[in-house]
N, C-alpha and C positions, 0 to 999 in steps of 0.2 A: 553302352558296351564298355567294360572296363579295359583301359589300354594296357596291354601286356608289355613286361619289362622286355627342189624337186624331189619326190617320193622314193627314189632309189638311192638316196645318199647313205653314207655310212652311219651305223647306229651311233647314237649320242653318248652311250656309255659302254665301257668294255665288257661288262657282264650284263647282258640284256635282262636277266632275271631282276636286276636292280631297278630297271625302268618299268614303272607300273602306271598304267593309265587308270586314274581313279574315276573317270566318267566317260564311258563310251556307250552310245546308244545302239542297240540291236533290236531287231523286230521288223518283220515284213507285214504289210507292204510299204511302210513309211521309210524305214531306215536301211538296214543292211542285215544280211544273214550272219550267223556266227562264223561261218566259213569265209565269207567275204572279209570280215574283220580280222580273222586269223591271218589272212594274206597281208593285210595292212600292217599287222603287228610284226610279221616276219620281215617285211621290207624295212620298217622303221626301227627294228631292234627293240621292240616292247616285249618284255617277258611275260607280264601278267596284267590283268585288267579287271576292272569292276564293270560288269555289264548292266546297263540301266534300262528299264522299261519306260514306257510313256503311255499316258492314258488314251491316246487316239490310235495307238497301234500296240496293244498289250499282248505281245508274243511271249507270254509267260513260259510256255512249254519249251521254247527254244533256249531261254536262259536257264531253265531248270535242267535241260539236257546237258548244257555246257558245264554247269557247276557239278553235275553228277558224274560226267565222264572225265572231266579235268579239274578236280578240286584244287590241285596245286597251281593251276593257271588262272582260274576264274573265280570271282565272287559275283553274286547277283543281287540286284536291287529291284524289288517289285514296285507295285503301284496300287493305291486304293481304288476300287471300282465298286459301283453299286448304285441302286436307285434310292436307297435309304440306309440308315445306320446298320440295320440288321444284316443286309446284303454286304455292305462294305466291311463290316467287322468279320463276317464269315470268310470273305475272300482274302482278307489280310491275314487272318490266323492260318488259313490254308497255305499261304505263301511262306510264312515264317516257319511252319511246321515242316515244310518241304526243304528248308535250308537256305532260304534267301537271307541275306545279311541285314537287310533293312528295306526301307521304302523311299521312294522319291515323292516328296510332298510339295504342295504349292502354298503360297501365303494363305489362301482360303482355307486349306486343310488345317494349317497351324492355328489360325485365329478362330475358326468356326468349328473345327472338329478336334479340339485339343485331346480328346480321348485316344486319337491315333498315336500321339506322342506317348501317352501312358501305356499303351499296349506295347510299343517298341521298347520302352524303358523296362517294363516288366519282363519282356522276353530277351533282354540284353542285346538289343539290335540298334541299328543306326538309322537316324532320320537325316536325309539330305534334302534340304529346302531350296527349291529353285524358284526364284521370284525376286523379292526385294526384302530379304532378312533384315536389312539395315533400316527399314521403315519403322516408325514408332510402334505401330500396332503389332507387327510381326516380331520385332525385337522384344516387346513386352511379353508377348505370349511365350516366346522361347525362354525368356528369363524365368517366367512363372513355372514353366516345365522343369527347369533346373532346380527350382526351389522344391517342387513336388517330388522330383525323381533325382536324388543325389548322384546316381551313376549314369544319368542319361548322356548320350553323345549325339551332338547335332553338327551337321556339315552344311555350310552355306554354299550352294552351287553357283557357278558363273561369277566368281569374285564376290559372292554374297550380295550382289546388287550394287553396281557402280553408282556412286552418289558423290555429293560434295564431301571432300575429306574432312571438313570441319566438324561434321556430325560424329566423328570418332574421338572428339576431344571431351565430350560431355553428353549426358542423357542416355536414353535406353540403348542406342547403337554402341556408344562407348563402353557401356557396362557388358553388353553381349560380346563384343569383339575381344574384351579383356578376359572373358570367362575361360577358365582352363579347359572346359569341355566343349568349347565351340571351335570348330575348325573351318577352314575355307578352301574350296577348290578353285584354283585359277584355271578357268575354262572359258570358252567363247572369246578367246583373245582377239579375234578379228571382228567380232560382232559389235564392238563399241567404238566410239570415236578414239583414235589412238592416244591423243593427249589426255583425254579424260580417264581412260583406263589405266594409263601409266601413272598418273598422279594419284589415283585411287589406290593402286597396287602398292605404291611407295608408303602411303598412309596405313594400309592394312599390315604390311610387313612391320612397320614401326609399332603398331599396336599389338600384334600377335606374336611376333618373332617367327623364326623359320620352322619351329617344331610343330606348329599347327597349321601348316600350309601343305596342300597337295597339288599335284599336277593332273589335269584332265584334258582330254583332247576335244571332247564333244563330237567326235566322229560319229556318223558321216556328215553331221550338220556343217562342220567346218569345210567340208568339200563343196557344199552349196555356195559358199562364199569364195570359192576358188583358192582356198588356203591349202597349204601342204602340211604334212605331218612334221617334217623337220622344222618348219617355221613355228609350228606350235610348241614343239619340244624346246627350241632355242629362245623363245620369246622372253623367258625369265632372265636371260643375260642382260636385258635392259636394267635390271635391278642390281647387277653386280654382286651376286651371291658368291661366297667362298666355295671351294670345292666341297666342304663338308655340308654347307647349307644347301647347295645344289643337289647333293646326293639325298639329303633328307627330303627335300621337295619332290624330287623326281621318283622317289620310291620308298625311302626309309620310313616316312610317316604313314604311307599307305600300308606298308608292311605291318607296322605296329597296330593300326586300326583294323585291318581286314584279314591279313594272312598270317598273323603271328600265332594263331591257334586254328585248328581244323574246324570246319563246320560239320554239323550232323545232317546228312541228306536223307530226306524221307520222300515218299511218293507225293506227287503234286495231285491232290484231289480237290478240284475246284468245285464250288457249289453251282456254278453256271459257266457257260462258254464266255470267256472275257471279251471276245469280239462283240457279243451282244450288248455290252455295256461301254464300248469304246466311244469316246468323245469325238464328235466331228471337229477336226482342227486342220486347216489347210497347211501344207508344207511351203514355207516361204523360201522357195528354192533359189530365187534370184533376188533376195532382198537387198544385196549390196551390189547387184549388177553382175551379169555374166558377159565378160568381153568376147565379142566375136568380130570377125572381119567385117568392115562396114558395109560391104557390098551384100553380105548375107543379111544384115539387119535390114537393108533397103528391100531385098527380095522378100523377106517376111512381111514387111508392111504392105508391099505391093500385092502379095497374094492375099492378105487379109482384106485389103480394100476391094480387090477384084472380086472376092467371094461375097462382097456385100457390106463389109465393115461393121457387122453386127457385133454386139457385146463389146469386148475390148481385145487388144492384141494378146494379152496374156492368156485369155481363155481360148483364143484361136491357136496359139502355140501349144497349149496343153492338149487340145484335141488333135493337133498335128502329130505330136509326140505319141499320144495314145494309139493312133492309127499306125504309126511307123515302128514302134517297138514290139517285140514278141511278147506274148502274154507270160505272166509268171507261171511257173509250175503249179499244179493244183495244191500241193501241200504248203506252198508259201503264200497263198492268197488269204 
């Protein structure tokens, strides 16, 4: 795409339209509904957002509805689905024809299905790569994409893969991060070891400058780690940006990439129900621990053992929650 010329705290920016979340997950049953996230946006002072799908919960219809009803507020990122190239290409083209701004890709997509990058470049759309774009294989594939497609835009999700900062001094990763059409979303702030992500972020800033960096929340996954939106918004303060750099990071760069020109919305006519091609992938809800009062933890262990101690505590708690929580409405299943 050619670039155009605690939860209730106060918004981080005076004009919340300037605060743009470049990476928010929506889609039931894994993540959150659009309405859920709009409430988050209102409380945090986020004016606009890029809504991203995921291949285990591809609620493409919800994202399409959001960008159709609120094109000034939302942009959408789809996802490749399908049993083979024919299926995958058909569903990708359907999403792009419907007005999605690009696709969320994996390292495997980039390395083994480079034709996805070619489709995106031909349609003047964005590829956001979540995985390890800094790895040799993915970096080389993305550099080859830039060679084939002179106007291609690629964004590395989740800090573009936290790694040893020394790789940004030479080799494929250094060339990729120096490329003027490679951008990086700082998201998943709390999902990495704090010292490692800070050192990596400092090196990325030094390599890219602030004009190719975007802020993303990764909501609601950030909530699984007991993080808050104000913490995610303010994390960049560790890098001491100037007010101008912070404004570019928190919204200006996303405005240029996503919102500086309108999208053309068409009907979403998919060749198959995306739920039938969803990848089975567990939600690592408590990967970093969910702090609870210690007596409650003891009661859960006691109940599990009293019930026979089969499986593991995690599966027991999952079953307990499933029995306790009300079912989702039919249209969100």
